[in-house]
NULOPA-836363 format. One record per residue (C-alpha): residue in three letters; residue number from 0; x, y, z. Coordinates in steps of 0.5 Angstrom, whole numbers, plus 500, padded with zeros to 3 digits. Example, Ala and Ser with C-alpha at 12.3 -4.5 7.8 and 13.67 -1.06 7.14 Angstrom:
% residues 2
["ALA",0,[525,491,516]]
["SER",1,[527,498,514]]
% end
This chain:
% residues 250
["UNK",0,[399,059,091]]
["UNK",1,[399,057,099]]
["UNK",2,[397,049,100]]
["UNK",3,[391,048,104]]
["UNK",4,[392,044,110]]
["UNK",5,[390,037,111]]
["UNK",6,[384,036,115]]
["UNK",7,[384,031,121]]
["UNK",8,[378,026,120]]
["UNK",9,[377,027,128]]
["UNK",10,[374,033,131]]
["UNK",11,[380,033,137]]
["UNK",12,[386,036,139]]
["UNK",13,[390,033,134]]
["UNK",14,[387,036,128]]
["UNK",15,[386,043,131]]
["UNK",16,[390,048,127]]
["UNK",17,[395,052,131]]
["UNK",18,[396,059,129]]
["UNK",19,[403,062,131]]
["UNK",20,[404,069,131]]
["UNK",21,[412,070,129]]
["UNK",22,[411,077,125]]
["UNK",23,[414,082,130]]
["UNK",24,[420,086,130]]
["UNK",25,[423,084,136]]
["UNK",26,[425,092,137]]
["UNK",27,[426,091,145]]
["UNK",28,[431,085,143]]
["UNK",29,[435,088,138]]
["UNK",30,[441,090,143]]
["UNK",31,[442,082,144]]
["UNK",32,[439,079,137]]
["UNK",33,[439,083,131]]
["UNK",34,[440,078,126]]
["UNK",35,[433,076,124]]
["UNK",36,[425,075,127]]
["UNK",37,[426,074,134]]
["UNK",38,[423,067,134]]
["UNK",39,[430,065,130]]
["UNK",40,[434,068,136]]
["UNK",41,[439,062,138]]
["UNK",42,[438,058,145]]
["UNK",43,[444,054,146]]
["UNK",44,[445,054,138]]
["UNK",45,[437,052,136]]
["UNK",46,[432,057,134]]
["UNK",47,[427,059,140]]
["UNK",48,[421,057,135]]
["UNK",49,[424,050,135]]
["UNK",50,[423,049,142]]
["UNK",51,[416,051,141]]
["UNK",52,[414,047,135]]
["UNK",53,[417,041,139]]
["UNK",54,[412,042,145]]
["UNK",55,[406,042,139]]
["UNK",56,[409,036,136]]
["UNK",57,[410,032,142]]
["UNK",58,[402,034,144]]
["UNK",59,[400,031,137]]
["UNK",60,[399,037,134]]
["UNK",61,[401,038,127]]
["UNK",62,[397,043,123]]
["UNK",63,[401,049,124]]
["UNK",64,[401,056,121]]
["UNK",65,[406,061,122]]
["UNK",66,[403,068,121]]
["UNK",67,[409,072,119]]
["UNK",68,[411,079,117]]
["UNK",69,[418,081,119]]
["UNK",70,[424,077,115]]
["UNK",71,[419,072,115]]
["UNK",72,[423,069,109]]
["UNK",73,[428,067,114]]
["UNK",74,[423,063,118]]
["UNK",75,[421,059,112]]
["UNK",76,[428,058,109]]
["UNK",77,[430,055,116]]
["UNK",78,[424,051,117]]
["UNK",79,[420,049,110]]
["UNK",80,[414,045,111]]
["UNK",81,[416,043,117]]
["UNK",82,[416,035,116]]
["UNK",83,[422,034,119]]
["UNK",84,[419,035,126]]
["UNK",85,[413,031,124]]
["UNK",86,[409,037,123]]
["UNK",87,[405,040,117]]
["UNK",88,[407,048,117]]
["UNK",89,[404,053,112]]
["UNK",90,[405,060,112]]
["UNK",91,[401,066,112]]
["UNK",92,[405,072,109]]
["UNK",93,[402,079,111]]
["UNK",94,[404,085,106]]
["UNK",95,[404,090,111]]
["UNK",96,[403,090,119]]
["UNK",97,[396,088,121]]
["UNK",98,[397,088,128]]
["UNK",99,[396,081,132]]
["UNK",100,[388,080,131]]
["UNK",101,[389,082,123]]
["UNK",102,[394,077,122]]
["UNK",103,[391,072,126]]
["UNK",104,[384,074,122]]
["UNK",105,[388,073,115]]
["UNK",106,[391,066,117]]
["UNK",107,[384,064,119]]
["UNK",108,[381,066,112]]
["UNK",109,[386,062,109]]
["UNK",110,[387,056,112]]
["UNK",111,[382,054,118]]
["UNK",112,[375,058,116]]
["UNK",113,[369,055,120]]
["UNK",114,[374,051,125]]
["UNK",115,[376,052,132]]
["UNK",116,[383,054,133]]
["UNK",117,[389,054,138]]
["UNK",118,[393,061,137]]
["UNK",119,[399,063,140]]
["UNK",120,[405,068,141]]
["UNK",121,[411,065,138]]
["UNK",122,[416,069,143]]
["UNK",123,[414,066,149]]
["UNK",124,[413,058,152]]
["UNK",125,[408,056,157]]
["UNK",126,[409,048,159]]
["UNK",127,[402,046,160]]
["UNK",128,[398,040,158]]
["UNK",129,[394,042,152]]
["UNK",130,[390,036,152]]
["UNK",131,[387,039,159]]
["UNK",132,[386,046,156]]
["UNK",133,[383,043,151]]
["UNK",134,[378,038,156]]
["UNK",135,[376,044,160]]
["UNK",136,[374,048,154]]
["UNK",137,[370,043,151]]
["UNK",138,[367,041,158]]
["UNK",139,[365,049,159]]
["UNK",140,[362,050,153]]
["UNK",141,[367,056,152]]
["UNK",142,[367,060,146]]
["UNK",143,[374,062,148]]
["UNK",144,[380,060,153]]
["UNK",145,[386,063,155]]
["UNK",146,[392,060,158]]
["UNK",147,[394,064,165]]
["UNK",148,[401,063,167]]
["UNK",149,[403,064,175]]
["UNK",150,[409,068,175]]
["UNK",151,[412,072,181]]
["UNK",152,[413,079,178]]
["UNK",153,[407,081,174]]
["UNK",154,[409,088,173]]
["UNK",155,[412,087,166]]
["UNK",156,[406,084,164]]
["UNK",157,[400,087,167]]
["UNK",158,[396,081,171]]
["UNK",159,[389,077,170]]
["UNK",160,[383,077,175]]
["UNK",161,[379,071,175]]
["UNK",162,[372,069,179]]
["UNK",163,[371,063,183]]
["UNK",164,[368,060,177]]
["UNK",165,[374,061,173]]
["UNK",166,[372,066,168]]
["UNK",167,[376,072,167]]
["UNK",168,[374,079,169]]
["UNK",169,[379,084,168]]
["UNK",170,[386,085,165]]
["UNK",171,[390,090,170]]
["UNK",172,[395,095,166]]
["UNK",173,[403,094,167]]
["UNK",174,[405,097,174]]
["UNK",175,[411,098,178]]
["UNK",176,[409,094,184]]
["UNK",177,[412,087,183]]
["UNK",178,[407,082,186]]
["UNK",179,[406,075,184]]
["UNK",180,[399,073,180]]
["UNK",181,[397,070,173]]
["UNK",182,[399,074,167]]
["UNK",183,[396,072,160]]
["UNK",184,[401,066,157]]
["UNK",185,[399,068,149]]
["UNK",186,[396,062,149]]
["UNK",187,[389,062,146]]
["UNK",188,[383,056,144]]
["UNK",189,[378,060,140]]
["UNK",190,[371,058,137]]
["UNK",191,[369,060,130]]
["UNK",192,[364,065,133]]
["UNK",193,[370,069,136]]
["UNK",194,[374,069,130]]
["UNK",195,[368,071,126]]
["UNK",196,[368,077,130]]
["UNK",197,[375,078,129]]
["UNK",198,[375,078,122]]
["UNK",199,[370,083,122]]
["UNK",200,[375,088,123]]
["UNK",201,[382,086,120]]
["UNK",202,[386,090,124]]
["UNK",203,[388,091,131]]
["UNK",204,[391,088,137]]
["UNK",205,[389,081,141]]
["UNK",206,[391,083,147]]
["UNK",207,[389,090,147]]
["UNK",208,[382,090,143]]
["UNK",209,[380,082,142]]
["UNK",210,[381,080,149]]
["UNK",211,[378,085,153]]
["UNK",212,[372,086,148]]
["UNK",213,[371,078,150]]
["UNK",214,[370,079,157]]
["UNK",215,[363,080,156]]
["UNK",216,[361,074,152]]
["UNK",217,[365,070,157]]
["UNK",218,[373,069,157]]
["UNK",219,[375,062,160]]
["UNK",220,[381,061,164]]
["UNK",221,[386,055,164]]
["UNK",222,[391,057,169]]
["UNK",223,[398,054,170]]
["UNK",224,[404,054,174]]
["UNK",225,[408,051,169]]
["UNK",226,[415,054,166]]
["UNK",227,[414,060,163]]
["UNK",228,[419,064,159]]
["UNK",229,[418,070,154]]
["UNK",230,[424,073,150]]
["UNK",231,[422,079,148]]
["UNK",232,[427,083,153]]
["UNK",233,[435,082,153]]
["UNK",234,[435,079,160]]
["UNK",235,[430,074,159]]
["UNK",236,[433,072,152]]
["UNK",237,[439,071,157]]
["UNK",238,[435,067,162]]
["UNK",239,[433,062,157]]
["UNK",240,[440,060,155]]
["UNK",241,[440,057,162]]
["UNK",242,[433,054,163]]
["UNK",243,[430,052,156]]
["UNK",244,[434,046,154]]
["UNK",245,[432,043,161]]
["UNK",246,[425,044,160]]
["UNK",247,[424,042,153]]
["UNK",248,[429,037,150]]
["UNK",249,[430,037,142]]
% end
């Protein structure tokens, strides 16, 4: 039986549940790392996930739910309850692939029903101030806020367009043209109203289904020029070996 997370007495950033999607198969990374889920791929001898969790702990975020799937038992064996990192970590196991939206909805129903949550991909890191993102979200009264990373080449990811008031207006598909711009960094602050919508359909993709549908209801952008890395492909996995330890000190 899964143990519920402790609830913070303060309705602020520190008590916000963080749901990290770590259930991907990592097929594009297999030529460089095939021994387990890609979030355990070693960066200078430490799992990539250790760097992401360190950023959360440094920001005072301690309520972490890992949405696990492929070889999730390896993650649980390595991390345990997260106490050695100053975290309270729980695991939401999916019995079959449900897509990122489905995995998030399942974890939400188990651990954070009715709460505002921070959701994020487990295979990428954007160095941002979570507190500033939280503050923007609260000041603007947004139902959903997405962190955007500025990169020199958006062709691999597709770009995100934002209007003068800071609201996302469109998601552009991947292209072969190498241009600079903003991309989704895979970090989202979501109110319970948005999560109820996601939970209504227990399958699907956050990126392809949920976020485009949210445009008409209001999706706020938190733009950042902080360091960004996504280890989904071998060349960026190699780049992480050279760069990440200088960005996140374990």
